[in-house]
Wavefront OBJ file of the C-alpha trace (Angstrom):
o trace
v -4.656 -10.908 -2.072
v -1.187 -11.922 -3.116
v 1.070 -10.438 -0.438
v 4.358 -10.809 -2.277
v 5.711 -7.301 -2.807
v 2.659 -5.595 -1.300
v 3.457 -2.968 1.329
v 1.645 -3.297 4.640
v 1.514 -0.496 7.178
v 0.693 -1.270 10.816
v -0.218 1.966 12.568
v -1.614 2.942 15.930
v -0.805 3.946 19.456
v -1.893 3.636 23.066
v -2.520 6.056 25.896
v 0.291 6.526 28.373
v -1.769 5.049 31.201
v -2.984 1.967 29.312
v -2.829 -1.224 31.353
v 0.699 -2.668 30.923
v -0.696 -6.175 30.465
v -3.002 -5.024 27.649
v -0.204 -2.989 26.054
v 2.125 -5.988 26.211
v -0.602 -8.063 24.536
v -0.697 -5.494 21.705
v 3.077 -5.634 21.198
v 3.031 -9.452 21.175
v 0.197 -9.390 18.650
v 2.022 -6.969 16.355
v 5.297 -8.900 16.614
v 3.589 -12.149 15.597
v 1.546 -10.464 12.870
v 4.622 -8.798 11.358
v 6.442 -12.126 11.318
v 3.516 -13.827 9.578
v 3.290 -11.056 6.977
v 7.041 -11.190 6.303
v 6.916 -14.958 5.753
v 4.298 -14.398 3.053
v 6.510 -11.920 1.195
v 4.953 -8.671 2.377
v 6.974 -5.477 2.521
v 6.397 -2.729 5.068
v 5.838 0.997 5.447
v 7.334 1.959 8.803
v 8.122 5.285 10.456
v 11.520 5.517 12.130
v 11.540 8.107 14.847
v 10.913 8.733 18.507
v 9.449 6.056 20.770
v 7.397 7.439 23.680
v 6.996 5.124 26.651
v 4.168 4.142 28.977
v 3.802 6.194 32.144
v 2.977 2.987 34.021
v 5.780 0.857 32.601
v 8.752 2.997 31.418
v 10.221 0.187 29.264
v 6.982 -0.381 27.304
v 6.426 1.793 24.186
v 3.014 3.290 23.466
v 3.589 3.277 19.695
v 4.372 0.242 17.554
v 6.746 1.324 14.770
v 9.861 -0.071 16.413
v 8.039 -3.245 17.369
v 7.348 -3.800 13.660
v 10.920 -2.826 12.743
v 12.394 -5.262 15.281
v 10.191 -8.094 14.047
v 11.267 -7.365 10.464
v 14.938 -7.501 11.471
v 14.373 -10.840 13.226
v 12.635 -12.226 10.140
v 15.692 -11.366 8.050
v 18.020 -12.931 10.622
v 15.998 -16.166 10.590
v 15.856 -16.294 6.789
v 12.081 -15.841 6.824
v 12.333 -12.608 4.827
v 14.738 -11.136 2.290
v 16.194 -7.689 2.887
v 15.959 -6.642 -0.749
v 14.554 -8.297 -3.864
v 13.772 -7.164 -7.378
v 10.571 -5.757 -5.860
v 12.588 -3.399 -3.675
v 13.645 -3.035 -0.051
v 11.724 -4.828 2.670
v 11.066 -1.518 4.463
v 10.018 1.810 2.997
v 10.325 4.763 5.362
v 9.779 8.488 4.996
v 12.614 10.494 6.489
v 13.733 14.038 7.235
v 17.091 15.524 8.148
v 16.103 14.903 11.783
v 15.252 11.212 11.446
v 18.606 9.841 12.607
v 18.693 12.094 15.668
v 15.195 10.908 16.683
v 16.046 7.198 16.663
v 16.173 5.970 20.279
v 19.593 4.855 21.475
v 18.227 1.398 22.251
v 17.056 0.978 18.651
v 20.155 2.210 16.818
v 21.671 -1.267 16.503
v 18.524 -2.549 14.750
v 18.408 0.480 12.465
v 22.089 0.115 11.538
v 21.619 -3.609 10.925
v 18.701 -3.008 8.562
v 20.516 -0.241 6.708
v 23.671 -2.336 6.315
v 21.547 -5.133 4.862
v 19.999 -2.605 2.413
v 16.615 -3.570 3.834
v 15.476 0.055 4.168
v 14.624 2.483 1.385
v 14.515 6.018 2.767
v 12.467 8.634 0.970
v 13.474 12.059 2.230
v 10.801 14.711 2.437
v 11.460 18.337 1.615
v 12.287 20.568 4.607
v 9.104 22.256 5.734
v 6.889 19.554 4.167
v 7.121 17.181 7.081
v 3.831 17.607 8.918
v 2.113 14.450 10.098
v -0.724 14.972 7.619
v 1.649 15.198 4.643
v 3.562 12.128 5.781
v 0.344 10.174 6.075
v -0.768 11.247 2.604
v 2.483 9.931 1.138
v 2.332 6.737 3.197
v -1.112 6.033 1.774
v 0.292 6.521 -1.731
v 3.096 3.998 -1.294
v 1.297 1.526 0.993
v -1.093 -1.207 -0.148
v -2.803 -2.363 3.059
v -3.328 -0.580 6.383
v -3.770 -2.498 9.636
v -4.884 -0.057 12.333
v -4.746 -0.623 16.074
v -6.289 1.837 18.523
v -4.752 5.343 18.161
v -6.522 8.603 17.562
v -6.720 11.369 14.993
v -3.598 10.282 13.105
v -4.876 6.726 12.607
v -8.272 8.043 11.540
v -6.687 10.361 8.974
v -4.408 7.623 7.669
v -7.348 5.223 7.301
v -9.275 7.880 5.408
v -6.355 8.396 3.018
v -6.118 4.658 2.313
v -9.873 4.322 1.833
v -10.006 7.335 -0.488
v -7.485 5.515 -2.673
v -9.487 2.307 -2.701
v -6.918 0.487 -0.575
v -7.961 -1.983 2.137
v -8.053 -0.918 5.770
v -8.273 -3.591 8.477
v -9.091 -1.949 11.834
v -8.584 -4.048 14.966
v -10.913 -3.679 17.924
v -8.336 -3.554 20.737
v -9.029 -0.480 22.879
v -5.759 1.091 24.039
v -6.502 4.795 23.799
v -4.269 7.227 21.932
v -0.767 8.521 22.590
v -1.959 12.026 21.755
v -5.361 11.755 23.490
v -7.281 12.902 20.436
v -9.547 11.561 17.700
v -13.007 10.031 17.925
v -12.165 6.471 18.856
v -9.405 5.538 16.433
v -9.280 1.995 15.102
v -11.815 0.776 17.665
v -14.501 3.028 16.208
v -13.427 2.113 12.681
v -13.668 -1.603 13.542
v -17.277 -1.125 14.580
v -18.052 0.692 11.353
v -16.269 -1.965 9.302
v -18.342 -4.737 10.878
v -21.517 -2.910 9.879
v -20.331 -1.828 6.418
v -17.175 -3.743 5.437
v -17.362 -2.672 1.787
v -16.303 0.800 2.882
v -13.033 -0.603 4.214
v -12.062 -3.571 2.034
v -13.305 -5.930 -0.687
v -13.099 -9.702 -0.480
v -13.306 -12.276 -3.237
v -16.484 -14.145 -4.058
v -17.333 -16.919 -1.648
v -16.091 -14.997 1.382
v -18.014 -13.087 4.047
v -16.219 -9.862 4.933
v -18.143 -9.477 8.193
v -17.379 -13.020 9.370
v -13.690 -12.648 8.511
v -13.378 -9.370 10.423
v -15.345 -10.689 13.389
v -13.004 -13.688 13.619
v -10.098 -11.212 13.890
v -11.578 -9.618 17.014
v -9.260 -9.461 20.015
v -12.237 -9.655 22.410
v -10.512 -6.981 24.523
v -7.426 -9.168 24.786
v -9.279 -12.400 25.581
v -8.493 -13.964 22.185
v -5.024 -15.453 21.933
v -2.630 -13.472 19.775
v -2.096 -16.589 17.671
v -5.813 -16.835 16.898
v -6.012 -13.135 15.985
v -2.968 -13.354 13.699
v -4.389 -16.431 11.966
v -7.698 -14.626 11.425
v -6.067 -11.451 10.102
v -3.934 -13.450 7.674
v -7.043 -15.329 6.528
v -8.796 -12.006 5.927
v -5.852 -10.631 3.953
v -5.709 -13.798 1.869
v -9.397 -13.326 1.035
v -8.970 -9.683 -0.027
v -9.718 -9.000 -3.672
v -6.605 -8.219 -5.667
v -6.109 -4.487 -6.344
v -7.136 -3.491 -9.832
v -4.808 -2.399 -12.602
v -6.963 -0.066 -14.695
v -6.126 -0.087 -18.407
v -6.283 3.158 -20.354
v -5.638 2.317 -24.003
v -6.842 2.385 -27.592
v -10.126 0.444 -27.755
v -11.444 1.348 -31.206
v -10.893 -1.755 -33.325
v -11.335 0.313 -36.495
v -8.011 2.110 -35.833
v -4.949 0.666 -37.573
v -2.884 0.315 -34.379
v -5.595 -1.594 -32.500
v -4.415 -5.186 -33.241
v -0.856 -4.327 -32.188
v -1.997 -2.677 -28.959
v -4.311 -5.577 -28.203
v -1.489 -8.070 -28.698
v 0.815 -6.046 -26.420
v -1.718 -5.992 -23.580
v -2.611 -9.656 -23.864
v 0.950 -10.971 -24.319
v 2.952 -8.520 -22.173
v 0.867 -6.367 -19.836
v -1.602 -8.991 -18.570
v 1.062 -11.534 -17.477
v 3.144 -8.886 -15.667
v 0.109 -7.350 -13.953
v -1.066 -10.745 -12.693
v 2.443 -11.746 -11.633
v 2.678 -8.578 -9.510
v -0.600 -9.405 -7.759
v -3.036 -7.110 -9.570
v -6.309 -7.822 -11.340
v -6.399 -6.513 -14.927
v -9.390 -4.247 -15.491
v -10.422 -2.940 -18.878
v -13.670 -1.159 -19.672
v -15.925 -3.297 -21.811
v -14.718 -6.514 -20.186
v -16.541 -7.907 -17.168
v -19.651 -6.729 -15.346
v -20.602 -3.042 -15.504
v -22.071 -1.759 -12.226
v -22.651 1.839 -13.336
v -25.482 3.573 -15.161
v -23.188 5.823 -17.192
v -19.976 4.777 -18.920
v -18.226 8.074 -18.053
v -19.008 7.565 -14.367
v -17.760 3.990 -14.592
v -14.476 5.014 -16.201
v -13.512 7.639 -13.660
v -14.781 5.798 -10.600
v -12.924 2.612 -11.520
v -9.832 4.637 -12.404
v -9.979 6.638 -9.169
v -10.067 3.563 -6.930
v -7.678 1.388 -8.914
v -4.426 0.220 -7.373
v -2.489 1.313 -10.442
v -3.259 2.732 -13.894
v -1.539 1.401 -17.008
v -1.887 4.109 -19.640
v -0.885 3.347 -23.217
v -0.646 6.378 -25.513
v -0.382 4.512 -28.810
v -2.805 6.102 -31.254
v -2.731 9.433 -29.359
v -6.378 9.196 -28.268
v -7.668 12.286 -26.470
v -9.589 10.293 -23.874
v -6.364 8.472 -22.936
v -4.606 11.770 -22.276
v -7.557 12.990 -20.188
v -7.544 9.836 -18.063
v -3.755 10.032 -17.736
v -4.097 13.586 -16.434
v -6.744 12.511 -13.955
v -4.600 9.690 -12.577
v -1.519 11.902 -12.277
v -3.522 14.659 -10.603
v -4.968 12.096 -8.211
v -1.373 11.115 -7.289
v -2.011 7.504 -8.246
v 0.556 4.960 -9.340
v 0.736 5.292 -13.120
v 2.596 3.247 -15.709
v 2.859 4.987 -19.093
v 3.502 2.897 -22.187
v 3.635 3.626 -25.914
v 4.586 1.770 -29.055
v 7.993 2.724 -30.398
v 7.744 5.301 -33.135
v 4.760 7.117 -31.600
v 5.433 10.828 -31.337
v 4.168 11.738 -27.874
v 3.220 15.405 -27.182
v 5.604 17.504 -25.108
v 4.117 17.308 -21.582
v 3.700 13.509 -21.245
v 6.953 13.030 -23.148
v 8.782 14.565 -20.169
v 7.644 11.687 -17.934
v 9.529 8.405 -18.239
v 7.485 5.934 -20.245
v 7.971 2.401 -21.477
v 8.438 2.329 -25.247
v 7.507 -1.165 -26.338
v 8.378 -2.962 -29.522
v 6.409 -5.441 -31.572
v 9.476 -7.634 -32.113
v 11.286 -9.873 -29.638
v 10.107 -12.725 -27.465
v 7.226 -12.228 -25.063
v 9.484 -13.073 -22.125
v 11.960 -10.342 -23.109
v 9.176 -7.809 -23.617
v 7.597 -8.748 -20.286
v 10.932 -8.304 -18.528
v 11.425 -4.875 -20.084
v 7.956 -3.778 -18.995
v 8.388 -5.187 -15.483
v 11.755 -3.440 -15.099
v 10.108 -0.149 -16.045
v 7.268 -0.848 -13.588
v 9.614 -1.494 -10.672
v 11.611 1.669 -11.420
v 8.539 3.865 -11.525
v 5.898 2.352 -9.256
v 6.709 4.779 -6.433
v 7.321 7.818 -8.585
v 6.639 10.941 -6.454
v 3.710 13.227 -7.327
v 4.261 15.728 -10.130
v 3.469 18.615 -7.780
v 4.795 18.708 -4.236
v 2.593 20.231 -1.516
v 3.321 23.806 -0.569
v 4.576 24.639 2.876
l 1 2 3 4 5 6 7 8 9 10 11 12 13 14 15 16 17 18 19 20 21 22 23 24 25 26 27 28 29 30 31 32 33 34 35 36 37 38 39 40 41 42 43 44 45 46 47 48 49 50 51 52 53 54 55 56 57 58 59 60 61 62 63 64 65 66 67 68 69 70 71 72 73 74 75 76 77 78 79 80 81 82 83 84 85 86 87 88 89 90 91 92 93 94 95 96 97 98 99 100 101 102 103 104 105 106 107 108 109 110 111 112 113 114 115 116 117 118 119 120 121 122 123 124 125 126 127 128 129 130 131 132 133 134 135 136 137 138 139 140 141 142 143 144 145 146 147 148 149 150 151 152 153 154 155 156 157 158 159 160 161 162 163 164 165 166 167 168 169 170 171 172 173 174 175 176 177 178 179 180 181 182 183 184 185 186 187 188 189 190 191 192 193 194 195 196 197 198 199 200 201 202 203 204 205 206 207 208 209 210 211 212 213 214 215 216 217 218 219 220 221 222 223 224 225 226 227 228 229 230 231 232 233 234 235 236 237 238 239 240 241 242 243 244 245 246 247 248 249 250 251 252 253 254 255 256 257 258 259 260 261 262 263 264 265 266 267 268 269 270 271 272 273 274 275 276 277 278 279 280 281 282 283 284 285 286 287 288 289 290 291 292 293 294 295 296 297 298 299 300 301 302 303 304 305 306 307 308 309 310 311 312 313 314 315 316 317 318 319 320 321 322 323 324 325 326 327 328 329 330 331 332 333 334 335 336 337 338 339 340 341 342 343 344 345 346 347 348 349 350 351 352 353 354 355 356 357 358 359 360 361 362 363 364 365 366 367 368 369 370 371 372 373 374 375 376 377 378 379 380 381 382 383 384 385
């Protein structure tokens, strides 16, 4: 997987009475892993809030958000990461009106430094819609890869949200317990399941063994060096299959607009999709693994990393698939050839109106600009309180 611009979330926790030496190992591992990810161009989903401490070692946190945040700040200081690029801020964080008051006094300097560098994009949640479950649902929408370490019910729910969206989950086997003393084993249990059935957690490219890659990332209860674990995790991420960009578009070559749409996708959409680290996927191209075409369409659409929906030709199936993707709160890019009269409802959503004239580079830039403005568009319907 191309990490540039992909958002990685590292989530987990430890029990308050976890061995300080094992907890310190976890923090060292996460610090080194965050640094390695930042060097490869990854961005991060991080929660900024309270930081509970170990009951055995009062200066040692039992959650890892601020460990990730500190490592990100150090990467910027060293020039190993850029605070903000055309792909957005290095850190994406969900916030409420209470976020600033929850930041520990010892972490305020780091938070201020990151904000002054414009390295943080805050997305404020509606008052009353700030439960942990709702935050995790939104994190899974905006994140691309989840790395889970120990924890309990929250980590399990977050992993489920990522998996339900077809996004890779890499659970580590380090047993630290849970800060909330709940769940059914957290990332440790998930790591065991992933070793047995890795396809349920992530896909790797041909020529790679998912089980071998995950086994090499084992901490061996802290016996593996953090450097070896980080190297193995980065190797696994590099082997991940690129997320799919599912194309919804006019496919009937008997329709007058077909050649123009085909040229737009081949000359404009394909290069931008590949440049942003996605694998173009269009029904009728490549191997079909489904008995029924309808099943194939909706299953591939459901688990795609993003849907590119072109409304040129006003095909009913395109509108149906657009509605499915929007209802599934997926990332959706809507395009249409200039001059197409789009019906009222989809017309209210910003779309990219493309032209047949102009250089391919100019048209690609226009499409990419639209993509970057809209890739994290919030769901059409917000959850009720």
